[in-house]
C-alpha positions in Angstrom: 67.8 111.6 176.7 68.7 114.2 174.0 65.0 115.3 173.9 64.9 115.6 177.7 68.2 117.5 177.7 66.8 119.8 175.1 63.9 120.7 177.4 66.3 121.2 180.4 69.1 123.2 178.8 69.0 126.8 177.8 67.9 127.8 174.4 70.7 127.4 171.7 71.7 123.9 172.9 69.8 122.2 170.1 72.8 121.1 168.0 74.5 119.5 170.9 71.2 117.7 171.9 70.9 116.4 168.3 74.4 115.1 168.5 73.6 113.4 171.8 70.5 111.7 170.2 72.6 110.6 167.3 75.5 109.4 169.5 73.3 107.4 171.9 71.4 105.8 168.9 74.6 104.8 167.2 76.1 103.4 170.4 73.0 101.3 170.8 73.3 100.1 167.2 76.9 99.2 167.7 75.9 97.0 170.7 73.0 95.4 168.9 74.9 94.4 165.8 78.0 92.2 166.5 81.3 92.8 164.9 83.0 90.6 162.2 86.2 88.7 162.4 89.0 90.6 160.5 88.7 88.4 157.4 84.9 88.5 157.0 82.6 91.3 156.0 78.9 90.9 156.7 76.0 93.4 156.7 75.7 93.3 160.5 79.4 93.8 160.9 79.2 96.9 158.6 76.4 98.3 160.7 78.5 97.8 163.8 81.6 99.3 162.2 79.9 102.5 160.9 77.7 102.9 164.0 80.7 102.7 166.3 82.6 105.1 164.1 79.8 107.6 164.1 79.4 107.3 167.9 83.2 107.7 168.3 83.0 111.1 166.5 79.6 112.4 167.5 79.5 111.9 171.3 82.9 113.6 171.9 81.7 116.5 169.7 78.5 116.8 171.6 80.4 116.7 174.9 82.7 119.4 173.8 79.8 121.6 172.6 77.9 121.0 175.9 80.9 121.6 178.1 81.4 125.0 176.5 77.7 125.9 176.5 77.0 124.8 180.1 80.0 126.6 181.6 78.0 129.8 182.2 74.6 128.2 182.9 73.7 128.4 186.6 73.6 125.0 188.2 75.5 123.3 185.3 79.0 124.5 185.8 80.1 121.5 187.8 78.5 119.2 185.3 80.2 121.1 182.5 83.6 120.4 184.0 82.9 116.6 184.2 81.5 116.5 180.7 84.5 118.5 179.4 86.9 116.0 181.0 85.0 113.0 179.6 85.1 114.7 176.1 88.8 115.2 176.3 89.2 111.5 177.3 87.1 110.6 174.4 89.1 112.6 171.9 92.5 111.4 173.2 91.4 107.7 173.1 89.9 108.2 169.6 93.2 109.6 168.4 95.1 106.8 170.1 92.8 104.2 168.5 93.2 105.7 165.1 97.0 105.9 165.5 97.0 102.2 166.5 95.2 101.3 163.3 97.8 102.9 161.0 100.0 99.7 161.0 96.9 97.7 160.0 96.2 100.0 157.1 99.8 99.9 155.9 100.4 97.5 153.0 103.8 96.5 154.4 102.5 96.0 157.9 99.7 93.9 156.6 102.3 91.5 155.2 104.5 91.5 158.3 102.8 90.2 161.4 105.6 91.4 163.6 104.8 95.1 162.7 101.2 94.8 163.8 100.3 96.2 167.2 97.0 94.9 168.6 96.5 97.6 171.3 93.7 99.4 169.4 91.0 97.4 171.2 92.1 98.9 174.5 91.7 102.4 173.2 88.4 101.6 171.6 87.1 100.3 174.9 88.4 103.4 176.7 86.6 105.5 174.1 83.3 103.6 174.5 83.5 103.7 178.4 84.3 107.4 178.3 81.3 108.1 176.0 78.9 106.1 178.3 80.3 107.9 181.3 79.6 111.2 179.6 76.1 110.2 178.8 75.5 109.0 182.3 76.8 112.3 183.8 74.3 114.2 181.7 71.5 111.8 182.5 72.0 111.9 186.2 72.2 115.7 186.2 69.1 115.9 183.9 67.2 113.7 186.4 68.0 116.1 189.2 66.5 119.3 187.8 63.1 120.5 186.6 62.5 121.4 183.0 62.5 125.0 181.8 59.1 126.5 181.0 
Protein backbone atom coordinates (compact mmCIF):
# COMPACT_ATOMS: atom_id res chain seq x y z
CA UNK A 1 0.00 0.00 0.00
CA UNK A 2 2.86 2.37 0.79
CA UNK A 3 4.33 1.84 -2.67
CA UNK A 4 0.95 2.49 -4.29
CA UNK A 5 0.51 5.64 -2.19
CA UNK A 6 3.96 6.82 -3.22
CA UNK A 7 2.87 6.61 -6.85
CA UNK A 8 -0.41 8.44 -6.15
CA UNK A 9 0.73 11.20 -3.81
CA UNK A 10 2.58 14.35 -4.79
CA UNK A 11 6.35 14.39 -4.74
CA UNK A 12 7.82 14.86 -1.28
CA UNK A 13 5.53 12.30 0.37
CA UNK A 14 8.21 9.60 0.41
CA UNK A 15 9.00 9.66 4.15
CA UNK A 16 5.33 9.23 5.07
CA UNK A 17 4.99 6.38 2.57
CA UNK A 18 8.06 4.68 4.06
CA UNK A 19 6.46 4.98 7.49
CA UNK A 20 3.22 3.48 6.12
CA UNK A 21 5.15 0.50 4.72
CA UNK A 22 6.96 0.03 8.03
CA UNK A 23 3.76 0.42 10.05
CA UNK A 24 1.72 -1.98 7.93
CA UNK A 25 4.55 -4.55 8.02
CA UNK A 26 4.92 -4.35 11.79
CA UNK A 27 1.14 -4.58 12.27
CA UNK A 28 1.21 -7.78 10.22
CA UNK A 29 4.09 -9.14 12.33
CA UNK A 30 2.24 -8.37 15.55
CA UNK A 31 -0.72 -10.38 14.24
CA UNK A 32 1.36 -13.33 13.02
CA UNK A 33 3.36 -13.72 16.24
CA UNK A 34 1.25 -14.37 19.37
CA UNK A 35 1.92 -12.53 22.60
CA UNK A 36 3.24 -14.12 25.79
CA UNK A 37 1.60 -14.44 29.18
CA UNK A 38 3.02 -11.81 31.59
CA UNK A 39 5.40 -14.24 33.35
CA UNK A 40 6.90 -15.82 30.21
CA UNK A 41 9.25 -14.38 27.56
CA UNK A 42 9.63 -16.25 24.27
CA UNK A 43 11.13 -15.22 20.92
CA UNK A 44 7.70 -15.03 19.25
CA UNK A 45 6.41 -12.95 22.15
CA UNK A 46 9.33 -10.54 21.77
CA UNK A 47 8.65 -10.20 18.03
CA UNK A 48 5.00 -9.43 18.86
CA UNK A 49 5.94 -6.90 21.55
CA UNK A 50 8.46 -4.93 19.49
CA UNK A 51 6.43 -5.10 16.27
CA UNK A 52 3.35 -3.77 18.07
CA UNK A 53 5.44 -1.06 19.73
CA UNK A 54 6.91 -0.01 16.38
CA UNK A 55 3.50 0.04 14.72
CA UNK A 56 2.11 2.03 17.64
CA UNK A 57 4.65 4.77 17.00
CA UNK A 58 5.13 4.64 13.24
CA UNK A 59 1.53 4.56 11.97
CA UNK A 60 0.38 7.65 13.92
CA UNK A 61 3.54 9.47 12.81
CA UNK A 62 2.81 8.58 9.18
CA UNK A 63 -0.80 9.67 9.58
CA UNK A 64 0.25 13.00 11.07
CA UNK A 65 2.72 13.61 8.24
CA UNK A 66 0.21 12.63 5.57
CA UNK A 67 -2.62 14.67 7.08
CA UNK A 68 -0.43 17.76 6.99
CA UNK A 69 0.94 17.03 3.51
CA UNK A 70 -2.43 16.18 1.91
CA UNK A 71 -4.25 19.22 3.28
CA UNK A 72 -3.38 21.31 0.22
CA UNK A 73 -3.43 18.55 -2.42
CA UNK A 74 -6.47 18.77 -4.72
CA UNK A 75 -8.81 15.84 -4.16
CA UNK A 76 -7.16 14.79 -0.92
CA UNK A 77 -8.36 17.46 1.55
CA UNK A 78 -11.32 15.39 2.73
CA UNK A 79 -9.11 12.33 3.18
CA UNK A 80 -6.57 14.50 5.00
CA UNK A 81 -9.15 15.43 7.64
CA UNK A 82 -10.10 11.80 8.24
CA UNK A 83 -6.48 10.67 8.39
CA UNK A 84 -5.69 13.53 10.79
CA UNK A 85 -8.55 12.53 13.09
CA UNK A 86 -7.44 8.90 13.05
CA UNK A 87 -3.86 10.01 13.83
CA UNK A 88 -5.06 12.06 16.80
CA UNK A 89 -7.05 9.06 18.07
CA UNK A 90 -3.92 6.93 17.70
CA UNK A 91 -1.75 9.39 19.64
CA UNK A 92 -4.30 9.80 22.45
CA UNK A 93 -4.83 6.05 22.82
CA UNK A 94 -1.06 5.45 22.71
CA UNK A 95 -0.53 7.96 25.52
CA UNK A 96 -3.40 6.44 27.51
CA UNK A 97 -1.94 2.96 27.01
CA UNK A 98 1.50 4.09 28.17
CA UNK A 99 -0.02 5.86 31.19
CA UNK A 100 -1.92 2.70 32.10
CA UNK A 101 1.36 0.77 32.10
CA UNK A 102 3.09 3.02 34.65
CA UNK A 103 1.67 1.08 37.64
CA UNK A 104 2.91 -2.15 36.05
CA UNK A 105 6.43 -0.72 35.76
CA UNK A 106 6.45 0.57 39.30
CA UNK A 107 8.21 -1.72 41.77
CA UNK A 108 5.71 -0.95 44.54
CA UNK A 109 2.75 -1.57 42.28
CA UNK A 110 4.25 -4.83 41.10
CA UNK A 111 4.14 -6.06 44.70
CA UNK A 112 0.65 -4.72 45.39
CA UNK A 113 -2.04 -6.29 43.23
CA UNK A 114 -4.62 -3.72 44.32
CA UNK A 115 -2.59 -0.90 42.71
CA UNK A 116 -2.62 -2.52 39.28
CA UNK A 117 -5.09 -1.30 36.74
CA UNK A 118 -5.68 -3.63 33.84
CA UNK A 119 -7.27 -1.13 31.44
CA UNK A 120 -4.24 -0.96 29.16
CA UNK A 121 -5.63 -3.65 26.89
CA UNK A 122 -8.59 -1.43 26.03
CA UNK A 123 -6.34 1.45 24.97
CA UNK A 124 -4.10 -0.92 23.06
CA UNK A 125 -7.08 -2.21 21.10
CA UNK A 126 -8.35 1.31 20.42
CA UNK A 127 -4.88 2.15 19.11
CA UNK A 128 -4.76 -0.88 16.81
CA UNK A 129 -8.29 -0.29 15.48
CA UNK A 130 -7.47 3.40 14.87
CA UNK A 131 -4.34 2.42 12.97
CA UNK A 132 -6.22 -0.08 10.83
CA UNK A 133 -8.97 2.49 10.15
CA UNK A 134 -6.34 5.01 9.06
CA UNK A 135 -4.74 2.52 6.70
CA UNK A 136 -8.17 1.59 5.30
CA UNK A 137 -9.03 5.27 4.69
CA UNK A 138 -5.83 5.65 2.70
CA UNK A 139 -6.34 2.38 0.83
CA UNK A 140 -9.91 3.23 -0.18
CA UNK A 141 -8.91 6.71 -1.36
CA UNK A 142 -5.90 5.33 -3.21
CA UNK A 143 -8.14 2.82 -5.02
CA UNK A 144 -10.39 5.66 -6.23
CA UNK A 145 -7.77 7.71 -8.10
CA UNK A 146 -5.34 7.26 -10.96
CA UNK A 147 -1.58 7.31 -10.42
CA UNK A 148 0.41 10.42 -11.27
CA UNK A 149 2.55 10.20 -14.39
